ModelCIF file with pLDDT and N, C-alpha, C, O atoms, coordinates in Angstrom:
data_MODEL
#
_entry.id   MODEL 
#
_entity.id                         1 
_entity.type                       polymer 
_entity.pdbx_number_of_molecules   1 
#
_entity_poly.entity_id                      1 
_entity_poly.type                           'polypeptide(L)' 
_entity_poly.nstd_linkage                   no 
_entity_poly.nstd_monomer                   no 
_entity_poly.pdbx_seq_one_letter_code       MDTSSPPDGEDVLRAQRRRAVLRQVRVRRASAFARRSAIARTAVLLRSASYHER 
_entity_poly.pdbx_seq_one_letter_code_can   MDTSSPPDGEDVLRAQRRRAVLRQVRVRRASAFARRSAIARTAVLLRSASYHER 
_entity_poly.pdbx_strand_id                 A 
#
loop_
_entity_poly_seq.entity_id 
_entity_poly_seq.num 
_entity_poly_seq.mon_id 
_entity_poly_seq.hetero 
1 1  MET n 
1 2  ASP n 
1 3  THR n 
1 4  SER n 
1 5  SER n 
1 6  PRO n 
1 7  PRO n 
1 8  ASP n 
1 9  GLY n 
1 10 GLU n 
1 11 ASP n 
1 12 VAL n 
1 13 LEU n 
1 14 ARG n 
1 15 ALA n 
1 16 GLN n 
1 17 ARG n 
1 18 ARG n 
1 19 ARG n 
1 20 ALA n 
1 21 VAL n 
1 22 LEU n 
1 23 ARG n 
1 24 GLN n 
1 25 VAL n 
1 26 ARG n 
1 27 VAL n 
1 28 ARG n 
1 29 ARG n 
1 30 ALA n 
1 31 SER n 
1 32 ALA n 
1 33 PHE n 
1 34 ALA n 
1 35 ARG n 
1 36 ARG n 
1 37 SER n 
1 38 ALA n 
1 39 ILE n 
1 40 ALA n 
1 41 ARG n 
1 42 THR n 
1 43 ALA n 
1 44 VAL n 
1 45 LEU n 
1 46 LEU n 
1 47 ARG n 
1 48 SER n 
1 49 ALA n 
1 50 SER n 
1 51 TYR n 
1 52 HIS n 
1 53 GLU n 
1 54 ARG n 
#
_struct_asym.id          A 
_struct_asym.entity_id   1 
#
loop_
_ma_qa_metric.id 
_ma_qa_metric.mode 
_ma_qa_metric.name 
_ma_qa_metric.software_group_id 
_ma_qa_metric.type 
1 global pLDDT . pLDDT 
2 local  pLDDT . pLDDT 
#
_ma_qa_metric_global.metric_id      1 
_ma_qa_metric_global.metric_value   87.94 
_ma_qa_metric_global.model_id       1 
_ma_qa_metric_global.ordinal_id     1 
#
loop_
_ma_qa_metric_local.label_asym_id 
_ma_qa_metric_local.label_comp_id 
_ma_qa_metric_local.label_seq_id 
_ma_qa_metric_local.metric_id 
_ma_qa_metric_local.metric_value 
_ma_qa_metric_local.model_id 
_ma_qa_metric_local.ordinal_id 
A MET 1  2 58.00 1 1  
A ASP 2  2 56.00 1 2  
A THR 3  2 62.00 1 3  
A SER 4  2 65.00 1 4  
A SER 5  2 64.00 1 5  
A PRO 6  2 59.00 1 6  
A PRO 7  2 67.00 1 7  
A ASP 8  2 80.00 1 8  
A GLY 9  2 82.00 1 9  
A GLU 10 2 90.00 1 10 
A ASP 11 2 92.00 1 11 
A VAL 12 2 92.00 1 12 
A LEU 13 2 94.00 1 13 
A ARG 14 2 95.00 1 14 
A ALA 15 2 95.00 1 15 
A GLN 16 2 95.00 1 16 
A ARG 17 2 96.00 1 17 
A ARG 18 2 96.00 1 18 
A ARG 19 2 97.00 1 19 
A ALA 20 2 97.00 1 20 
A VAL 21 2 97.00 1 21 
A LEU 22 2 96.00 1 22 
A ARG 23 2 97.00 1 23 
A GLN 24 2 96.00 1 24 
A VAL 25 2 96.00 1 25 
A ARG 26 2 96.00 1 26 
A VAL 27 2 96.00 1 27 
A ARG 28 2 96.00 1 28 
A ARG 29 2 96.00 1 29 
A ALA 30 2 96.00 1 30 
A SER 31 2 96.00 1 31 
A ALA 32 2 96.00 1 32 
A PHE 33 2 95.00 1 33 
A ALA 34 2 96.00 1 34 
A ARG 35 2 96.00 1 35 
A ARG 36 2 96.00 1 36 
A SER 37 2 96.00 1 37 
A ALA 38 2 96.00 1 38 
A ILE 39 2 96.00 1 39 
A ALA 40 2 96.00 1 40 
A ARG 41 2 96.00 1 41 
A THR 42 2 96.00 1 42 
A ALA 43 2 95.00 1 43 
A VAL 44 2 95.00 1 44 
A LEU 45 2 94.00 1 45 
A LEU 46 2 93.00 1 46 
A ARG 47 2 92.00 1 47 
A SER 48 2 90.00 1 48 
A ALA 49 2 86.00 1 49 
A SER 50 2 85.00 1 50 
A TYR 51 2 74.00 1 51 
A HIS 52 2 69.00 1 52 
A GLU 53 2 66.00 1 53 
A ARG 54 2 65.00 1 54 
#
loop_
_atom_site.group_PDB 
_atom_site.id 
_atom_site.type_symbol 
_atom_site.label_atom_id 
_atom_site.label_alt_id 
_atom_site.label_comp_id 
_atom_site.label_asym_id 
_atom_site.label_entity_id 
_atom_site.label_seq_id 
_atom_site.pdbx_PDB_ins_code 
_atom_site.Cartn_x 
_atom_site.Cartn_y 
_atom_site.Cartn_z 
_atom_site.occupancy 
_atom_site.B_iso_or_equiv 
_atom_site.pdbx_formal_charge 
_atom_site.auth_seq_id 
_atom_site.auth_comp_id 
_atom_site.auth_asym_id 
_atom_site.auth_atom_id 
_atom_site.pdbx_PDB_model_num 
ATOM 1   N N  . MET A 1 1  ? -26.463 19.452 78.609 1.00 58.00 ? 1  MET A N  1 
ATOM 2   C CA . MET A 1 1  ? -27.702 18.912 78.022 1.00 58.00 ? 1  MET A CA 1 
ATOM 3   C C  . MET A 1 1  ? -28.353 19.981 77.141 1.00 58.00 ? 1  MET A C  1 
ATOM 4   O O  . MET A 1 1  ? -28.503 21.131 77.555 1.00 58.00 ? 1  MET A O  1 
ATOM 5   N N  . ASP A 1 2  ? -28.726 19.601 75.955 1.00 56.00 ? 2  ASP A N  1 
ATOM 6   C CA . ASP A 1 2  ? -29.339 20.558 75.019 1.00 56.00 ? 2  ASP A CA 1 
ATOM 7   C C  . ASP A 1 2  ? -30.862 20.475 75.161 1.00 56.00 ? 2  ASP A C  1 
ATOM 8   O O  . ASP A 1 2  ? -31.466 19.458 74.819 1.00 56.00 ? 2  ASP A O  1 
ATOM 9   N N  . THR A 1 3  ? -31.466 21.528 75.657 1.00 62.00 ? 3  THR A N  1 
ATOM 10  C CA . THR A 1 3  ? -32.914 21.499 75.894 1.00 62.00 ? 3  THR A CA 1 
ATOM 11  C C  . THR A 1 3  ? -33.695 22.115 74.740 1.00 62.00 ? 3  THR A C  1 
ATOM 12  O O  . THR A 1 3  ? -34.925 22.057 74.738 1.00 62.00 ? 3  THR A O  1 
ATOM 13  N N  . SER A 1 4  ? -33.003 22.712 73.742 1.00 65.00 ? 4  SER A N  1 
ATOM 14  C CA . SER A 1 4  ? -33.700 23.392 72.649 1.00 65.00 ? 4  SER A CA 1 
ATOM 15  C C  . SER A 1 4  ? -34.286 22.387 71.657 1.00 65.00 ? 4  SER A C  1 
ATOM 16  O O  . SER A 1 4  ? -35.304 22.665 71.024 1.00 65.00 ? 4  SER A O  1 
ATOM 17  N N  . SER A 1 5  ? -33.646 21.216 71.516 1.00 64.00 ? 5  SER A N  1 
ATOM 18  C CA . SER A 1 5  ? -34.157 20.227 70.559 1.00 64.00 ? 5  SER A CA 1 
ATOM 19  C C  . SER A 1 5  ? -34.945 19.155 71.301 1.00 64.00 ? 5  SER A C  1 
ATOM 20  O O  . SER A 1 5  ? -34.499 18.679 72.345 1.00 64.00 ? 5  SER A O  1 
ATOM 21  N N  . PRO A 1 6  ? -36.102 18.766 70.783 1.00 59.00 ? 6  PRO A N  1 
ATOM 22  C CA . PRO A 1 6  ? -36.917 17.734 71.449 1.00 59.00 ? 6  PRO A CA 1 
ATOM 23  C C  . PRO A 1 6  ? -36.247 16.377 71.341 1.00 59.00 ? 6  PRO A C  1 
ATOM 24  O O  . PRO A 1 6  ? -35.353 16.212 70.510 1.00 59.00 ? 6  PRO A O  1 
ATOM 25  N N  . PRO A 1 7  ? -36.641 15.395 72.147 1.00 67.00 ? 7  PRO A N  1 
ATOM 26  C CA . PRO A 1 7  ? -36.098 14.036 72.041 1.00 67.00 ? 7  PRO A CA 1 
ATOM 27  C C  . PRO A 1 7  ? -36.420 13.409 70.689 1.00 67.00 ? 7  PRO A C  1 
ATOM 28  O O  . PRO A 1 7  ? -37.300 13.874 69.965 1.00 67.00 ? 7  PRO A O  1 
ATOM 29  N N  . ASP A 1 8  ? -35.692 12.350 70.367 1.00 80.00 ? 8  ASP A N  1 
ATOM 30  C CA . ASP A 1 8  ? -35.834 11.728 69.043 1.00 80.00 ? 8  ASP A CA 1 
ATOM 31  C C  . ASP A 1 8  ? -37.260 11.243 68.786 1.00 80.00 ? 8  ASP A C  1 
ATOM 32  O O  . ASP A 1 8  ? -37.769 11.371 67.673 1.00 80.00 ? 8  ASP A O  1 
ATOM 33  N N  . GLY A 1 9  ? -37.900 10.690 69.808 1.00 82.00 ? 9  GLY A N  1 
ATOM 34  C CA . GLY A 1 9  ? -39.253 10.187 69.622 1.00 82.00 ? 9  GLY A CA 1 
ATOM 35  C C  . GLY A 1 9  ? -40.204 11.279 69.149 1.00 82.00 ? 9  GLY A C  1 
ATOM 36  O O  . GLY A 1 9  ? -41.061 11.044 68.297 1.00 82.00 ? 9  GLY A O  1 
ATOM 37  N N  . GLU A 1 10 ? -40.043 12.479 69.712 1.00 90.00 ? 10 GLU A N  1 
ATOM 38  C CA . GLU A 1 10 ? -40.902 13.586 69.293 1.00 90.00 ? 10 GLU A CA 1 
ATOM 39  C C  . GLU A 1 10 ? -40.626 13.964 67.843 1.00 90.00 ? 10 GLU A C  1 
ATOM 40  O O  . GLU A 1 10 ? -41.556 14.239 67.084 1.00 90.00 ? 10 GLU A O  1 
ATOM 41  N N  . ASP A 1 11 ? -39.360 13.980 67.457 1.00 92.00 ? 11 ASP A N  1 
ATOM 42  C CA . ASP A 1 11 ? -39.019 14.275 66.062 1.00 92.00 ? 11 ASP A CA 1 
ATOM 43  C C  . ASP A 1 11 ? -39.680 13.276 65.117 1.00 92.00 ? 11 ASP A C  1 
ATOM 44  O O  . ASP A 1 11 ? -40.243 13.655 64.090 1.00 92.00 ? 11 ASP A O  1 
ATOM 45  N N  . VAL A 1 12 ? -39.605 12.003 65.476 1.00 92.00 ? 12 VAL A N  1 
ATOM 46  C CA . VAL A 1 12 ? -40.210 10.967 64.626 1.00 92.00 ? 12 VAL A CA 1 
ATOM 47  C C  . VAL A 1 12 ? -41.718 11.171 64.538 1.00 92.00 ? 12 VAL A C  1 
ATOM 48  O O  . VAL A 1 12 ? -42.313 11.072 63.465 1.00 92.00 ? 12 VAL A O  1 
ATOM 49  N N  . LEU A 1 13 ? -42.329 11.461 65.703 1.00 94.00 ? 13 LEU A N  1 
ATOM 50  C CA . LEU A 1 13 ? -43.775 11.684 65.702 1.00 94.00 ? 13 LEU A CA 1 
ATOM 51  C C  . LEU A 1 13 ? -44.138 12.869 64.813 1.00 94.00 ? 13 LEU A C  1 
ATOM 52  O O  . LEU A 1 13 ? -45.097 12.813 64.043 1.00 94.00 ? 13 LEU A O  1 
ATOM 53  N N  . ARG A 1 14 ? -43.357 13.944 64.933 1.00 95.00 ? 14 ARG A N  1 
ATOM 54  C CA . ARG A 1 14 ? -43.657 15.132 64.130 1.00 95.00 ? 14 ARG A CA 1 
ATOM 55  C C  . ARG A 1 14 ? -43.504 14.819 62.639 1.00 95.00 ? 14 ARG A C  1 
ATOM 56  O O  . ARG A 1 14 ? -44.314 15.260 61.824 1.00 95.00 ? 14 ARG A O  1 
ATOM 57  N N  . ALA A 1 15 ? -42.472 14.063 62.287 1.00 95.00 ? 15 ALA A N  1 
ATOM 58  C CA . ALA A 1 15 ? -42.264 13.709 60.881 1.00 95.00 ? 15 ALA A CA 1 
ATOM 59  C C  . ALA A 1 15 ? -43.422 12.843 60.373 1.00 95.00 ? 15 ALA A C  1 
ATOM 60  O O  . ALA A 1 15 ? -43.924 13.050 59.268 1.00 95.00 ? 15 ALA A O  1 
ATOM 61  N N  . GLN A 1 16 ? -43.838 11.870 61.195 1.00 95.00 ? 16 GLN A N  1 
ATOM 62  C CA . GLN A 1 16 ? -44.959 11.014 60.783 1.00 95.00 ? 16 GLN A CA 1 
ATOM 63  C C  . GLN A 1 16 ? -46.230 11.847 60.595 1.00 95.00 ? 16 GLN A C  1 
ATOM 64  O O  . GLN A 1 16 ? -46.985 11.649 59.643 1.00 95.00 ? 16 GLN A O  1 
ATOM 65  N N  . ARG A 1 17 ? -46.451 12.795 61.538 1.00 96.00 ? 17 ARG A N  1 
ATOM 66  C CA . ARG A 1 17 ? -47.655 13.619 61.431 1.00 96.00 ? 17 ARG A CA 1 
ATOM 67  C C  . ARG A 1 17 ? -47.608 14.462 60.159 1.00 96.00 ? 17 ARG A C  1 
ATOM 68  O O  . ARG A 1 17 ? -48.607 14.595 59.451 1.00 96.00 ? 17 ARG A O  1 
ATOM 69  N N  . ARG A 1 18 ? -46.428 15.032 59.877 1.00 96.00 ? 18 ARG A N  1 
ATOM 70  C CA . ARG A 1 18 ? -46.311 15.856 58.674 1.00 96.00 ? 18 ARG A CA 1 
ATOM 71  C C  . ARG A 1 18 ? -46.562 15.008 57.432 1.00 96.00 ? 18 ARG A C  1 
ATOM 72  O O  . ARG A 1 18 ? -47.230 15.449 56.496 1.00 96.00 ? 18 ARG A O  1 
ATOM 73  N N  . ARG A 1 19 ? -46.017 13.775 57.429 1.00 97.00 ? 19 ARG A N  1 
ATOM 74  C CA . ARG A 1 19 ? -46.223 12.899 56.275 1.00 97.00 ? 19 ARG A CA 1 
ATOM 75  C C  . ARG A 1 19 ? -47.699 12.562 56.117 1.00 97.00 ? 19 ARG A C  1 
ATOM 76  O O  . ARG A 1 19 ? -48.212 12.538 54.999 1.00 97.00 ? 19 ARG A O  1 
ATOM 77  N N  . ALA A 1 20 ? -48.388 12.302 57.232 1.00 97.00 ? 20 ALA A N  1 
ATOM 78  C CA . ALA A 1 20 ? -49.812 11.965 57.168 1.00 97.00 ? 20 ALA A CA 1 
ATOM 79  C C  . ALA A 1 20 ? -50.617 13.152 56.634 1.00 97.00 ? 20 ALA A C  1 
ATOM 80  O O  . ALA A 1 20 ? -51.527 12.982 55.823 1.00 97.00 ? 20 ALA A O  1 
ATOM 81  N N  . VAL A 1 21 ? -50.268 14.358 57.101 1.00 97.00 ? 21 VAL A N  1 
ATOM 82  C CA . VAL A 1 21 ? -50.986 15.551 56.631 1.00 97.00 ? 21 VAL A CA 1 
ATOM 83  C C  . VAL A 1 21 ? -50.759 15.754 55.144 1.00 97.00 ? 21 VAL A C  1 
ATOM 84  O O  . VAL A 1 21 ? -51.693 16.065 54.404 1.00 97.00 ? 21 VAL A O  1 
ATOM 85  N N  . LEU A 1 22 ? -49.515 15.578 54.704 1.00 96.00 ? 22 LEU A N  1 
ATOM 86  C CA . LEU A 1 22 ? -49.221 15.735 53.282 1.00 96.00 ? 22 LEU A CA 1 
ATOM 87  C C  . LEU A 1 22 ? -50.006 14.725 52.455 1.00 96.00 ? 22 LEU A C  1 
ATOM 88  O O  . LEU A 1 22 ? -50.528 15.048 51.388 1.00 96.00 ? 22 LEU A O  1 
ATOM 89  N N  . ARG A 1 23 ? -50.082 13.472 52.976 1.00 97.00 ? 23 ARG A N  1 
ATOM 90  C CA . ARG A 1 23 ? -50.829 12.452 52.235 1.00 97.00 ? 23 ARG A CA 1 
ATOM 91  C C  . ARG A 1 23 ? -52.303 12.836 52.152 1.00 97.00 ? 23 ARG A C  1 
ATOM 92  O O  . ARG A 1 23 ? -52.924 12.689 51.099 1.00 97.00 ? 23 ARG A O  1 
ATOM 93  N N  . GLN A 1 24 ? -52.874 13.334 53.268 1.00 96.00 ? 24 GLN A N  1 
ATOM 94  C CA . GLN A 1 24 ? -54.282 13.746 53.250 1.00 96.00 ? 24 GLN A CA 1 
ATOM 95  C C  . GLN A 1 24 ? -54.509 14.865 52.238 1.00 96.00 ? 24 GLN A C  1 
ATOM 96  O O  . GLN A 1 24 ? -55.483 14.844 51.485 1.00 96.00 ? 24 GLN A O  1 
ATOM 97  N N  . VAL A 1 25 ? -53.600 15.844 52.227 1.00 96.00 ? 25 VAL A N  1 
ATOM 98  C CA . VAL A 1 25 ? -53.745 16.961 51.290 1.00 96.00 ? 25 VAL A CA 1 
ATOM 99  C C  . VAL A 1 25 ? -53.684 16.451 49.855 1.00 96.00 ? 25 VAL A C  1 
ATOM 100 O O  . VAL A 1 25 ? -54.468 16.862 49.000 1.00 96.00 ? 25 VAL A O  1 
ATOM 101 N N  . ARG A 1 26 ? -52.721 15.531 49.604 1.00 96.00 ? 26 ARG A N  1 
ATOM 102 C CA . ARG A 1 26 ? -52.590 15.003 48.240 1.00 96.00 ? 26 ARG A CA 1 
ATOM 103 C C  . ARG A 1 26 ? -53.842 14.247 47.834 1.00 96.00 ? 26 ARG A C  1 
ATOM 104 O O  . ARG A 1 26 ? -54.317 14.388 46.707 1.00 96.00 ? 26 ARG A O  1 
ATOM 105 N N  . VAL A 1 27 ? -54.389 13.433 48.761 1.00 96.00 ? 27 VAL A N  1 
ATOM 106 C CA . VAL A 1 27 ? -55.595 12.660 48.457 1.00 96.00 ? 27 VAL A CA 1 
ATOM 107 C C  . VAL A 1 27 ? -56.772 13.597 48.206 1.00 96.00 ? 27 VAL A C  1 
ATOM 108 O O  . VAL A 1 27 ? -57.559 13.389 47.283 1.00 96.00 ? 27 VAL A O  1 
ATOM 109 N N  . ARG A 1 28 ? -56.884 14.646 49.052 1.00 96.00 ? 28 ARG A N  1 
ATOM 110 C CA . ARG A 1 28 ? -57.996 15.576 48.887 1.00 96.00 ? 28 ARG A CA 1 
ATOM 111 C C  . ARG A 1 28 ? -57.895 16.277 47.540 1.00 96.00 ? 28 ARG A C  1 
ATOM 112 O O  . ARG A 1 28 ? -58.895 16.438 46.839 1.00 96.00 ? 28 ARG A O  1 
ATOM 113 N N  . ARG A 1 29 ? -56.669 16.699 47.178 1.00 96.00 ? 29 ARG A N  1 
ATOM 114 C CA . ARG A 1 29 ? -56.494 17.391 45.901 1.00 96.00 ? 29 ARG A CA 1 
ATOM 115 C C  . ARG A 1 29 ? -56.816 16.457 44.748 1.00 96.00 ? 29 ARG A C  1 
ATOM 116 O O  . ARG A 1 29 ? -57.448 16.868 43.775 1.00 96.00 ? 29 ARG A O  1 
ATOM 117 N N  . ALA A 1 30 ? -56.385 15.195 44.847 1.00 96.00 ? 30 ALA A N  1 
ATOM 118 C CA . ALA A 1 30 ? -56.638 14.227 43.775 1.00 96.00 ? 30 ALA A CA 1 
ATOM 119 C C  . ALA A 1 30 ? -58.135 13.967 43.637 1.00 96.00 ? 30 ALA A C  1 
ATOM 120 O O  . ALA A 1 30 ? -58.648 13.892 42.520 1.00 96.00 ? 30 ALA A O  1 
ATOM 121 N N  . SER A 1 31 ? -58.845 13.829 44.768 1.00 96.00 ? 31 SER A N  1 
ATOM 122 C CA . SER A 1 31 ? -60.276 13.547 44.686 1.00 96.00 ? 31 SER A CA 1 
ATOM 123 C C  . SER A 1 31 ? -61.030 14.757 44.139 1.00 96.00 ? 31 SER A C  1 
ATOM 124 O O  . SER A 1 31 ? -62.002 14.604 43.400 1.00 96.00 ? 31 SER A O  1 
ATOM 125 N N  . ALA A 1 32 ? -60.579 15.965 44.502 1.00 96.00 ? 32 ALA A N  1 
ATOM 126 C CA . ALA A 1 32 ? -61.221 17.166 43.965 1.00 96.00 ? 32 ALA A CA 1 
ATOM 127 C C  . ALA A 1 32 ? -61.008 17.229 42.454 1.00 96.00 ? 32 ALA A C  1 
ATOM 128 O O  . ALA A 1 32 ? -61.930 17.560 41.709 1.00 96.00 ? 32 ALA A O  1 
ATOM 129 N N  . PHE A 1 33 ? -59.797 16.912 42.003 1.00 95.00 ? 33 PHE A N  1 
ATOM 130 C CA . PHE A 1 33 ? -59.517 16.909 40.564 1.00 95.00 ? 33 PHE A CA 1 
ATOM 131 C C  . PHE A 1 33 ? -60.350 15.841 39.857 1.00 95.00 ? 33 PHE A C  1 
ATOM 132 O O  . PHE A 1 33 ? -60.881 16.083 38.773 1.00 95.00 ? 33 PHE A O  1 
ATOM 133 N N  . ALA A 1 34 ? -60.464 14.651 40.474 1.00 96.00 ? 34 ALA A N  1 
ATOM 134 C CA . ALA A 1 34 ? -61.247 13.582 39.866 1.00 96.00 ? 34 ALA A CA 1 
ATOM 135 C C  . ALA A 1 34 ? -62.712 13.988 39.759 1.00 96.00 ? 34 ALA A C  1 
ATOM 136 O O  . ALA A 1 34 ? -63.372 13.731 38.752 1.00 96.00 ? 34 ALA A O  1 
ATOM 137 N N  . ARG A 1 35 ? -63.215 14.637 40.834 1.00 96.00 ? 35 ARG A N  1 
ATOM 138 C CA . ARG A 1 35 ? -64.613 15.062 40.805 1.00 96.00 ? 35 ARG A CA 1 
ATOM 139 C C  . ARG A 1 35 ? -64.820 16.094 39.700 1.00 96.00 ? 35 ARG A C  1 
ATOM 140 O O  . ARG A 1 35 ? -65.813 16.049 38.975 1.00 96.00 ? 35 ARG A O  1 
ATOM 141 N N  . ARG A 1 36 ? -63.864 17.034 39.577 1.00 96.00 ? 36 ARG A N  1 
ATOM 142 C CA . ARG A 1 36 ? -64.014 18.076 38.563 1.00 96.00 ? 36 ARG A CA 1 
ATOM 143 C C  . ARG A 1 36 ? -64.002 17.468 37.166 1.00 96.00 ? 36 ARG A C  1 
ATOM 144 O O  . ARG A 1 36 ? -64.817 17.840 36.323 1.00 96.00 ? 36 ARG A O  1 
ATOM 145 N N  . SER A 1 37 ? -63.082 16.530 36.913 1.00 96.00 ? 37 SER A N  1 
ATOM 146 C CA . SER A 1 37 ? -63.008 15.935 35.582 1.00 96.00 ? 37 SER A CA 1 
ATOM 147 C C  . SER A 1 37 ? -64.245 15.080 35.311 1.00 96.00 ? 37 SER A C  1 
ATOM 148 O O  . SER A 1 37 ? -64.721 15.013 34.178 1.00 96.00 ? 37 SER A O  1 
ATOM 149 N N  . ALA A 1 38 ? -64.769 14.420 36.364 1.00 96.00 ? 38 ALA A N  1 
ATOM 150 C CA . ALA A 1 38 ? -65.978 13.626 36.175 1.00 96.00 ? 38 ALA A CA 1 
ATOM 151 C C  . ALA A 1 38 ? -67.158 14.529 35.836 1.00 96.00 ? 38 ALA A C  1 
ATOM 152 O O  . ALA A 1 38 ? -67.973 14.188 34.980 1.00 96.00 ? 38 ALA A O  1 
ATOM 153 N N  . ILE A 1 39 ? -67.254 15.674 36.499 1.00 96.00 ? 39 ILE A N  1 
ATOM 154 C CA . ILE A 1 39 ? -68.336 16.628 36.204 1.00 96.00 ? 39 ILE A CA 1 
ATOM 155 C C  . ILE A 1 39 ? -68.194 17.131 34.773 1.00 96.00 ? 39 ILE A C  1 
ATOM 156 O O  . ILE A 1 39 ? -69.183 17.234 34.047 1.00 96.00 ? 39 ILE A O  1 
ATOM 157 N N  . ALA A 1 40 ? -66.958 17.445 34.365 1.00 96.00 ? 40 ALA A N  1 
ATOM 158 C CA . ALA A 1 40 ? -66.735 17.936 32.999 1.00 96.00 ? 40 ALA A CA 1 
ATOM 159 C C  . ALA A 1 40 ? -67.122 16.861 31.993 1.00 96.00 ? 40 ALA A C  1 
ATOM 160 O O  . ALA A 1 40 ? -67.755 17.148 30.977 1.00 96.00 ? 40 ALA A O  1 
ATOM 161 N N  . ARG A 1 41 ? -66.731 15.598 32.288 1.00 96.00 ? 41 ARG A N  1 
ATOM 162 C CA . ARG A 1 41 ? -67.064 14.511 31.365 1.00 96.00 ? 41 ARG A CA 1 
ATOM 163 C C  . ARG A 1 41 ? -68.571 14.343 31.261 1.00 96.00 ? 41 ARG A C  1 
ATOM 164 O O  . ARG A 1 41 ? -69.097 14.138 30.168 1.00 96.00 ? 41 ARG A O  1 
ATOM 165 N N  . THR A 1 42 ? -69.283 14.430 32.409 1.00 96.00 ? 42 THR A N  1 
ATOM 166 C CA . THR A 1 42 ? -70.736 14.301 32.406 1.00 96.00 ? 42 THR A CA 1 
ATOM 167 C C  . THR A 1 42 ? -71.372 15.435 31.611 1.00 96.00 ? 42 THR A C  1 
ATOM 168 O O  . THR A 1 42 ? -72.320 15.221 30.855 1.00 96.00 ? 42 THR A O  1 
ATOM 169 N N  . ALA A 1 43 ? -70.839 16.650 31.791 1.00 95.00 ? 43 ALA A N  1 
ATOM 170 C CA . ALA A 1 43 ? -71.381 17.793 31.050 1.00 95.00 ? 43 ALA A CA 1 
ATOM 171 C C  . ALA A 1 43 ? -71.197 17.597 29.552 1.00 95.00 ? 43 ALA A C  1 
ATOM 172 O O  . ALA A 1 43 ? -72.096 17.893 28.765 1.00 95.00 ? 43 ALA A O  1 
ATOM 173 N N  . VAL A 1 44 ? -70.037 17.102 29.164 1.00 95.00 ? 44 VAL A N  1 
ATOM 174 C CA . VAL A 1 44 ? -69.792 16.859 27.736 1.00 95.00 ? 44 VAL A CA 1 
ATOM 175 C C  . VAL A 1 44 ? -70.743 15.799 27.204 1.00 95.00 ? 44 VAL A C  1 
ATOM 176 O O  . VAL A 1 44 ? -71.291 15.942 26.111 1.00 95.00 ? 44 VAL A O  1 
ATOM 177 N N  . LEU A 1 45 ? -70.941 14.729 27.979 1.00 94.00 ? 45 LEU A N  1 
ATOM 178 C CA . LEU A 1 45 ? -71.862 13.668 27.543 1.00 94.00 ? 45 LEU A CA 1 
ATOM 179 C C  . LEU A 1 45 ? -73.275 14.212 27.417 1.00 94.00 ? 45 LEU A C  1 
ATOM 180 O O  . LEU A 1 45 ? -73.968 13.929 26.440 1.00 94.00 ? 45 LEU A O  1 
ATOM 181 N N  . LEU A 1 46 ? -73.709 14.998 28.410 1.00 93.00 ? 46 LEU A N  1 
ATOM 182 C CA . LEU A 1 46 ? -75.061 15.552 28.347 1.00 93.00 ? 46 LEU A CA 1 
ATOM 183 C C  . LEU A 1 46 ? -75.201 16.488 27.146 1.00 93.00 ? 46 LEU A C  1 
ATOM 184 O O  . LEU A 1 46 ? -76.225 16.482 26.463 1.00 93.00 ? 46 LEU A O  1 
ATOM 185 N N  . ARG A 1 47 ? -74.165 17.293 26.895 1.00 92.00 ? 47 ARG A N  1 
ATOM 186 C CA . ARG A 1 47 ? -74.225 18.232 25.780 1.00 92.00 ? 47 ARG A CA 1 
ATOM 187 C C  . ARG A 1 47 ? -74.307 17.474 24.458 1.00 92.00 ? 47 ARG A C  1 
ATOM 188 O O  . ARG A 1 47 ? -75.093 17.833 23.581 1.00 92.00 ? 47 ARG A O  1 
ATOM 189 N N  . SER A 1 48 ? -73.498 16.427 24.316 1.00 90.00 ? 48 SER A N  1 
ATOM 190 C CA . SER A 1 48 ? -73.523 15.672 23.065 1.00 90.00 ? 48 SER A CA 1 
ATOM 191 C C  . SER A 1 48 ? -74.861 14.940 22.919 1.00 90.00 ? 48 SER A C  1 
ATOM 192 O O  . SER A 1 48 ? -75.379 14.807 21.810 1.00 90.00 ? 48 SER A O  1 
ATOM 193 N N  . ALA A 1 49 ? -75.420 14.462 24.043 1.00 86.00 ? 49 ALA A N  1 
ATOM 194 C CA . ALA A 1 49 ? -76.703 13.760 23.977 1.00 86.00 ? 49 ALA A CA 1 
ATOM 195 C C  . ALA A 1 49 ? -77.808 14.728 23.543 1.00 86.00 ? 49 ALA A C  1 
ATOM 196 O O  . ALA A 1 49 ? -78.623 14.398 22.682 1.00 86.00 ? 49 ALA A O  1 
ATOM 197 N N  . SER A 1 50 ? -77.831 15.915 24.139 1.00 85.00 ? 50 SER A N  1 
ATOM 198 C CA . SER A 1 50 ? -78.869 16.889 23.762 1.00 85.00 ? 50 SER A CA 1 
ATOM 199 C C  . SER A 1 50 ? -78.635 17.385 22.340 1.00 85.00 ? 50 SER A C  1 
ATOM 200 O O  . SER A 1 50 ? -79.584 17.750 21.646 1.00 85.00 ? 50 SER A O  1 
ATOM 201 N N  . TYR A 1 51 ? -77.374 17.401 21.902 1.00 74.00 ? 51 TYR A N  1 
ATOM 202 C CA . TYR A 1 51 ? -77.074 17.822 20.527 1.00 74.00 ? 51 TYR A CA 1 
ATOM 203 C C  . TYR A 1 51 ? -77.601 16.797 19.546 1.00 74.00 ? 51 TYR A C  1 
ATOM 204 O O  . TYR A 1 51 ? -78.107 17.159 18.484 1.00 74.00 ? 51 TYR A O  1 
ATOM 205 N N  . HIS A 1 52 ? -77.486 15.492 19.892 1.00 69.00 ? 52 HIS A N  1 
ATOM 206 C CA . HIS A 1 52 ? -77.957 14.452 18.994 1.00 69.00 ? 52 HIS A CA 1 
ATOM 207 C C  . HIS A 1 52 ? -79.471 14.381 18.974 1.00 69.00 ? 52 HIS A C  1 
ATOM 208 O O  . HIS A 1 52 ? -80.055 13.932 17.987 1.00 69.00 ? 52 HIS A O  1 
ATOM 209 N N  . GLU A 1 53 ? -80.119 14.817 20.050 1.00 66.00 ? 53 GLU A N  1 
ATOM 210 C CA . GLU A 1 53 ? -81.584 14.740 20.099 1.00 66.00 ? 53 GLU A CA 1 
ATOM 211 C C  . GLU A 1 53 ? -82.242 15.728 19.136 1.00 66.00 ? 53 GLU A C  1 
ATOM 212 O O  . GLU A 1 53 ? -83.349 15.490 18.655 1.00 66.00 ? 53 GLU A O  1 
ATOM 213 N N  . ARG A 1 54 ? -81.550 16.841 18.858 1.00 65.00 ? 54 ARG A N  1 
ATOM 214 C CA . ARG A 1 54 ? -82.160 17.856 18.012 1.00 65.00 ? 54 ARG A CA 1 
ATOM 215 C C  . ARG A 1 54 ? -82.355 17.368 16.571 1.00 65.00 ? 54 ARG A C  1 
ATOM 216 O O  . ARG A 1 54 ? -82.861 18.112 15.730 1.00 65.00 ? 54 ARG A O  1 
#
């Protein structure tokens, strides 16, 4: 009996957990990028608006 490798169910659970963590990281990175681009877009709009007011 090989005791060094966990049973198949544990392997599946670990793979699912890793996939879930990767998905969370990807979502977090995407939302951070979206927030940054939205802030940049807002800054550009504000700058152009204040430029037109002069």
